[in-house]
Residue, then its C-alpha position, 0 to 999 in steps of 0.5 A: m492466531r490470525a490477526i486478520l482473515l478474509e474469506n471470499v469478500t465482495k463490496k458493491f456499490g450499486d452495479f460497481t464492484a469495488v472488491d470481488g471475492l477477496s480471500f487473504h490472511v494476516d499472521e500475528g506479528e507480520i508486516f503484510g502488504l496489500l499492493g495494487p494500483n490506484g482504484a484497486g480496492k485497498t481503501t475500500t478493504i481497509k474500511m471493511i476491516t475496521g467496520l466502516l463498511r459492511p461487505t456486501s458478501g463473504r466473511i471478515e474476522v479480526l482476532g477471532m471476532d466477526v467484524t460485522k458482529e463485534t464491531m465495537r470490540v474490533k475497533e478497540r483492538l486496531g489503530w488506523v493511519s489513514s492516507e488522508v490528514i486527520l491533524d489540527d494544524d492549530l493544535t499542539a502535538m499533545q492536544n492532538l493526542w488528547i482529542q484522540a484519547k477522548l475519542y477512545g476513552v483512554k485513561n492515564w493518556k498523558e503518560r502513554a503519550e508521552n512515551l509515544l512522542r519519545f519513542f518517535g523522536l518528538e518529545g521536544f515539539k509536544d507543546s508545538k503546533v502542528k502547523g510547524f511540523s514537517t511532513g515526516m513529523r506529521k506522519k510520525l504524530e499520526i502513527a503515535m495517535a494510532l497507537l495511543h490506545s494500544p492497539e494489537i493490529i494497525l492498518m496503514d492505508e498508503p501511509t507514505v502517499g505524497l511524501d518525498v523519497v527521504s521522508r518515505k524512507a523515514v516512515w519506512e523505519v517508523i513502521t519496522r520499529v513499530n512492528k518489531e519494538l512494539k510488537v504490533t501486527v501492521l497491515l499496509t496498503t501501498h501502490y509503491l513496489e519498493e515500499a512492499d519489497s522493502l517493508c512486507n513479509r507477505i504480499v497480496i496483489i490486487n487489481r480491479g478489486k480481485k486477488v491476482v496473486e499472493g506470497t513472500p516478495e521473494e516467492l513472487k520474484n522468483s515465480y513471476a518476475y521475468d525481465v520485460i522488453e519495452l519497444e516502440s517501432a516505426v511499422p506494425l510488427k508480427l512478433n510470432g514466438w515472442d511472448v507479447i504481453y501488451s501491445d498498443g499501436n507500434k508499441y509492445r512489451i515482451r515477457v522473457k526470462d533473460a533480456a541480454s540473451v535475446l536482445p540482439s535477435l529481437i533487434m534483428e527481427v525488428g529491424p534496426q531502422n524500424l526501432r524507435k526505442i527500446s528499454v528493459k525492465r529488470a526482474s523485480l516486483d515491478s515486472v511481477f505486476i507487469s507480467l501478470t496484468g500487462l500493465s504497469l502500476e500507474e497505467a492500471g490505476g489512472i488518476d488518484e484524486r485523493k492524492l492529488q488533493m493531499i499534494l495541493r494542501r500540502a503545497r498551500r501551506 
């Protein structure tokens, strides 16, 4: 059975279209990635899957149930890890789990909570206040709370946003264990290309609410990953015969199959005296996105106010 199915889903807020005709499916047992820049429509999509937002048009099913018609039954089968902080710092780990149990009506919650804390290596901190937890410990507790009612699917909306590299990779290990050992299907949204490449069985890349491409990380890299040469010249260039995918003033991005073989001829055509900067992005998911859109993920997204506020909150602790 397909865990999640979206068919031609659109969500509008007035005249603004946040999600535009989006279709994809998530198979049971996989880690599926929804990849795109800030503002691409990832969080809006997650909120529609959970029933928090109704689609303007299109159909969403979770485990065969229509989300708009069986919203409460769907919510019982889903867990959700938000990118926003949901923990109460003045309560202990067990007290936070108790609140979650009350919200979901989980009976005999204490044994389940203790098992989850043990699974995440937090059993020694169950009576400690969350305000003293590291960032990685906090994220593990949030995931434990999302799993408390034994959902079959967990939605993770940018779960590593604002984390340092070490904490991010620790969360990757947790996500993999949840999927493999607890047999939970994972839908992960992210704008970290390395994260999607490391974790996901399949990926949908979206930009400005629309699906750009779908496939496994290897399929996308094999089909769309070119080397991208970025150069800046002292004078405007006419790069006839070159696959220029982006230009801004005297800055250019050129898509090639093998940068090493063409760099000498490109430099001679530009003229070494005119060359200010030149660099190469080797074939990767990053170059897939650039190849398909002309922009990097960061350039396509702009400022993420939510991420900024989260970083500021953590800095004040």
